[in-house]
C-alpha positions in Angstrom: 26.4 -7.8 -21.6 24.1 -8.9 -18.7 24.4 -12.5 -17.8 21.8 -15.0 -16.7 24.3 -17.0 -14.8 24.4 -16.8 -11.0 26.8 -14.3 -9.6 29.8 -15.8 -7.8 32.0 -14.5 -5.1 35.6 -13.6 -6.1 37.9 -16.6 -6.0 40.1 -14.8 -3.6 37.4 -13.8 -1.2 39.3 -15.0 1.9 42.3 -12.8 0.9 39.9 -9.8 0.4 38.5 -10.3 3.9 41.9 -10.4 5.4 43.1 -7.4 3.5 40.3 -5.2 4.7 40.9 -6.4 8.3 37.4 -7.9 8.6 37.0 -10.5 11.4 34.1 -12.2 9.6 34.2 -15.1 7.3 32.4 -15.3 3.9 29.4 -17.2 5.4 28.7 -14.7 8.3 25.7 -12.4 8.3 25.9 -9.6 10.8 23.2 -9.4 13.4 21.1 -6.3 14.2 23.1 -5.9 17.4 26.3 -5.9 15.2 24.8 -3.0 13.3 24.2 -0.9 16.4 20.5 -1.6 17.2 19.7 -1.8 20.9 17.6 -4.5 22.6 14.4 -2.5 22.5 14.7 -1.9 18.7 15.3 -5.5 18.0 12.4 -6.7 20.1 10.1 -4.2 18.4 10.7 -5.7 15.0 11.0 -9.3 16.0 7.3 -9.9 16.4 5.2 -10.0 13.2 1.6 -8.8 13.5 -0.5 -12.0 13.0 -2.8 -10.0 10.5 0.2 -9.3 8.2 -0.2 -10.1 4.5 3.4 -11.0 4.2 4.3 -14.7 3.8 4.5 -16.7 7.0 8.0 -16.7 8.5 9.3 -14.2 6.0 12.8 -12.8 6.4 15.3 -10.8 4.4 17.8 -12.3 2.0 18.0 -14.3 -1.2 17.3 -17.7 0.3 13.8 -16.8 1.4 13.2 -14.8 -1.7 13.9 -17.8 -3.9 11.8 -20.1 -1.8 8.9 -17.6 -2.1 9.2 -17.7 -5.9 9.2 -21.5 -5.9 6.2 -21.7 -3.6 4.1 -19.1 -5.4 4.9 -20.2 -9.0 5.6 -23.9 -8.8 4.5 -25.5 -5.5 1.1 -24.0 -5.2 0.3 -22.7 -8.8 -0.9 -19.5 -7.2 0.4 -17.7 -10.3 -2.5 -19.1 -12.2 -5.0 -16.9 -10.3 -2.8 -13.8 -9.9 -4.8 -11.6 -12.3 -8.1 -12.4 -10.5 -6.8 -12.1 -7.0 -4.3 -9.2 -7.2 -6.8 -6.6 -6.0 -7.6 -8.4 -2.8 -6.3 -7.2 0.5 -6.5 -10.1 3.0 -3.9 -12.9 3.2 -0.5 -13.6 1.9 -1.3 -15.2 -1.4 -3.5 -12.8 -3.3 -0.4 -11.3 -4.8 3.2 -12.4 -5.3 4.8 -10.5 -2.4 8.1 -10.4 -4.4 8.4 -6.7 -4.0 10.3 -6.4 -0.8 13.1 -8.7 -2.0 13.1 -7.0 -5.4 13.5 -3.6 -3.7 16.4 -4.8 -1.6 18.2 -6.5 -4.5 17.7 -10.0 -3.0 15.7 -11.1 -6.0 16.3 -10.5 -9.7 13.4 -9.4 -11.9 15.1 -11.3 -14.8 14.9 -14.5 -12.6 11.2 -14.0 -12.0 10.6 -13.4 -15.7 12.5 -16.5 -16.6 10.5 -18.6 -14.1 7.3 -17.3 -15.6 8.4 -18.1 -19.1 9.4 -21.6 -17.9 6.0 -22.1 -16.2 4.3 -21.1 -19.5 6.3 -23.7 -21.4 5.9 -26.5 -18.8 2.4 -25.8 -17.5 0.1 -23.1 -18.8 0.3 -19.7 -20.4 -2.3 -17.2 -19.1 -3.3 -13.6 -18.5 -1.9 -14.1 -15.0 1.6 -15.1 -16.1 1.6 -12.2 -18.6 0.5 -9.7 -16.0 3.3 -10.7 -13.5 5.9 -10.0 -16.2 4.1 -6.9 -17.4 4.3 -5.4 -13.9 8.1 -6.1 -13.8 8.3 -4.1 -17.1 6.4 -1.3 -15.5 8.9 -1.3 -12.7 11.7 -1.0 -15.3 9.8 1.8 -17.1 9.6 3.8 -13.9 13.3 3.5 -13.4 14.1 4.7 -16.9 11.5 7.5 -16.6 13.1 8.6 -13.3 16.6 8.6 -15.0 15.2 10.8 -17.8 13.4 13.4 -15.6 15.8 13.4 -12.6 14.9 15.6 -9.7 11.6 16.5 -11.3 10.1 13.3 -9.8 10.3 15.1 -6.4 8.9 18.5 -7.5 5.4 19.5 -6.1 4.4 20.1 -9.7 5.7 16.7 -10.7 7.0 16.0 -14.2 4.1 17.9 -15.8 5.5 21.0 -14.1 2.2 22.7 -13.7 1.8 24.6 -10.4 -0.9 23.4 -8.0 -1.8 24.9 -4.7 -1.3 22.0 -2.4 -2.6 22.5 1.2 -0.7 22.1 4.4 -3.0 20.8 7.1 -1.1 18.8 9.8 -4.3 17.7 11.5 -5.6 16.1 8.3 -2.2 14.6 7.5 -1.9 13.1 11.0 -5.4 11.6 10.7 -4.5 10.1 7.4 -1.2 8.7 8.6 -2.7 7.2 11.8 -5.7 5.7 10.0 -8.2 8.0 11.7 -9.9 9.7 8.8 -13.4 8.3 9.4 -13.3 6.4 6.1 -13.0 2.7 7.1 -11.2 1.5 3.9 -8.6 4.3 4.2 -8.1 3.8 7.9 -7.7 0.0 7.6 -5.0 0.4 4.9 -3.1 3.0 6.8 -3.2 0.9 10.0 -1.9 -2.1 8.1 0.9 -0.1 6.7 1.9 1.2 10.1 1.8 -2.2 11.7 3.4 -4.3 9.0 5.2 -2.1 6.5 3.0 -3.4 3.7 -0.2 -2.4 1.8 -1.9 -3.9 -1.2 -1.6 -2.1 -4.5 -5.4 -1.4 -4.4 -5.0 0.2 -1.0 -2.0 2.3 -2.1 -4.1 3.8 -5.0 -7.0 4.6 -2.7 -5.0 6.2 0.2 -3.0 8.2 -2.4 -6.1 9.6 -4.1 -7.6 10.4 -0.7 -4.6 12.4 0.5 -3.9 14.3 -2.7 -7.4 14.8 -4.1 -9.9 14.6 -1.3 -7.7 16.3 1.3 -5.7 18.4 -1.3 -2.5 17.8 0.7 0.9 18.0 -0.9 1.3 14.5 -2.5 5.0 14.5 -1.4 3.9 14.1 2.2 2.4 10.8 1.4 5.3 9.7 -0.8 7.8 10.6 1.9 5.8 8.7 4.5 5.7 5.6 2.3 9.5 5.9 1.8 9.8 5.8 5.6 7.7 2.7 6.3 7.4 0.5 3.3 9.2 -2.8 3.3 9.3 -2.7 -0.5 10.2 1.0 -0.9 11.7 1.6 -4.4 12.4 5.3 -5.1 11.3 5.5 -8.7 8.2 3.2 -8.3 7.1 5.0 -5.1 7.5 8.6 -6.2 6.1 8.1 -9.7 3.1 6.2 -8.5 2.4 9.0 -6.1 2.8 11.5 -9.0 0.3 9.4 -11.0 -2.2 9.4 -8.2 -1.9 13.2 -7.7 -2.3 13.9 -11.4 1.1 15.5 -11.9 2.9 12.9 -13.9 3.8 12.7 -17.6 3.4 9.0 -17.2 -0.3 9.5 -17.4 -0.3 12.8 -19.4 -1.2 14.7 -16.2 -4.5 12.9 -16.1 -6.3 13.0 -12.7 -8.0 9.8 -11.7 -10.1 10.4 -8.6 -11.0 7.2 -6.7 -14.5 7.0 -5.3 -13.6 5.6 -1.9 -17.1 4.2 -1.2 -17.3 2.5 -4.6 -13.9 1.1 -4.1 -14.8 -0.1 -0.6 -17.9 -1.9 -1.8 -16.1 -3.4 -4.8 -12.9 -4.7 -3.2 -14.1 -5.3 0.4 -17.7 -6.1 -0.2 -18.3 -8.0 3.1 -16.1 -5.8 5.2 -13.6 -8.5 6.0 -10.6 -6.3 5.5 -12.0 -3.3 7.5 -13.0 -5.5 10.4 -9.5 -7.0 10.4 -7.8 -3.6 10.8 -10.5 -1.5 12.5 -11.6 -3.9 15.2 -13.8 -1.2 16.8 -16.1 -1.6 13.8 -16.3 -5.4 13.9 -19.9 -5.3 15.2 -21.2 -3.2 12.4 -23.5 -4.8 9.9 -22.4 -5.1 6.2 -24.8 -2.3 5.5 -22.8 0.2 7.6 -19.3 -1.3 7.6 -18.1 1.2 5.0 -20.5 4.1 5.9 -20.7 4.2 9.7 -21.8 7.9 9.5 -25.2 6.7 8.1 -26.2 5.0 11.4 -28.8 6.5 13.6 -28.0 7.1 17.3 -30.0 4.0 18.2 -28.0 1.9 15.6 -24.7 3.2 17.0 -25.7 2.2 20.5 -26.8 -1.2 19.3 -23.4 -2.0 17.8 -21.4 -0.2 20.5 -19.8 2.4 18.2 -20.4 6.1 18.7 -18.9 8.3 15.9 -16.6 10.9 17.3 -15.9 8.7 20.4 -15.2 5.1 19.4 -14.4 5.8 15.8 -13.7 9.2 14.2 -16.3 11.2 12.2 -15.3 11.7 8.5 -12.7 14.4 8.1 -14.1 15.3 4.7 -17.8 15.3 3.7 -18.9 11.9 2.4 -21.4 13.6 0.2 -18.6 14.0 -2.4 -18.7 10.2 -2.8 -22.4 9.8 -2.8 -22.5 8.7 0.9 -24.6 11.4 2.5 -24.0 12.2 6.1 -27.8 12.8 6.5 -29.3 9.3 6.0 -32.5 9.3 3.9 -33.5 5.8 5.0 -36.5 5.4 7.4 -35.0 5.5 10.9 -35.7 2.8 13.4 -35.5 5.4 16.2 -33.3 8.3 17.1 -31.6 10.8 14.9 -28.6 10.4 12.8 -25.7 11.7 14.8 -22.3 12.8 13.4 -19.8 14.8 15.2 -17.2 16.9 13.3 -13.7 16.3 14.6 -12.8 20.0 14.2 -14.3 23.2 13.0 -13.0 22.7 9.5 -13.5 18.9 9.4 -16.2 18.9 6.8 -15.2 21.4 4.1 -17.3 22.0 1.0 -15.4 20.4 -1.9 -15.9 21.1 -5.6 -16.4 18.2 -7.9 -13.3 17.0 -9.7 -12.8 15.1 -13.0 -13.1 11.4 -12.2 -12.6 8.1 -13.9 -14.8 5.1 -13.2 -12.9 3.8 -10.3 
């Protein structure tokens, strides 16, 4: 039966080390150089982007993982506000940030659940403490679901096994991957992922919906890219969340939830703080246009120093599908609305799709 006790090294660990001919002792942690990485590789990952949402000074291993749990739950009481802040996107404390250490096996979900339970007994029980444990249970559910369905979690038809005609458009995929879609919220999230290996849960849902539903691209391209770059990559959670977003998962009964990117932008980044952080070329845009730069007139573009199609890309799919018309109906100050398509097929006509209120 599983034990709640801490795992201990074998009592004869020194004999084991000698037997396998290892020159290390039981307290030694190999360096990246020991593992074959060259100087350039090591330097490239030694500098953390100052905009990163990961905890300051973070590093791999159990020691930091346990200190993060202690800080988040006990030292700062941040767990009290988790339910209200979990959909934010700026800063290290809007969510637990336990995921990378959980994914690498440096932190036990049982340990986190016990600490939450202890916090409820000693301090306060709330919707936030419940939600942290609930999300750990969802993680377990995904693992069990993946065990049951096996390779089907990687099929283009997902676990619903209904054929869909996914597109293959390398230009659109590259724009999505590089954060150059012309949709500020999508671009900011993809740039954060590329620079830091992390993205908020809210961001992941939006970029998934955009790739699979708006662009109609094979959802597995997105899942595979996430596998490549996420610090907290977990096979079952990653692939099943992508299936959910693409509407091909039995987890959701095959239901398709199309995210309205503009509504999401104005709800979760109302003042544009997140977009300005990761899309600095848009920092001079007013709050009115920060999520809809295509609505600016030529004069307004010149005023803030951003010309669509030059300084920032034009939308690669028509914003009309989100109620954000390319042709601005507002009275113009002067000049005409000017939007350049990035390619001949950059603004396809898209049929309306079933959507939830997202």
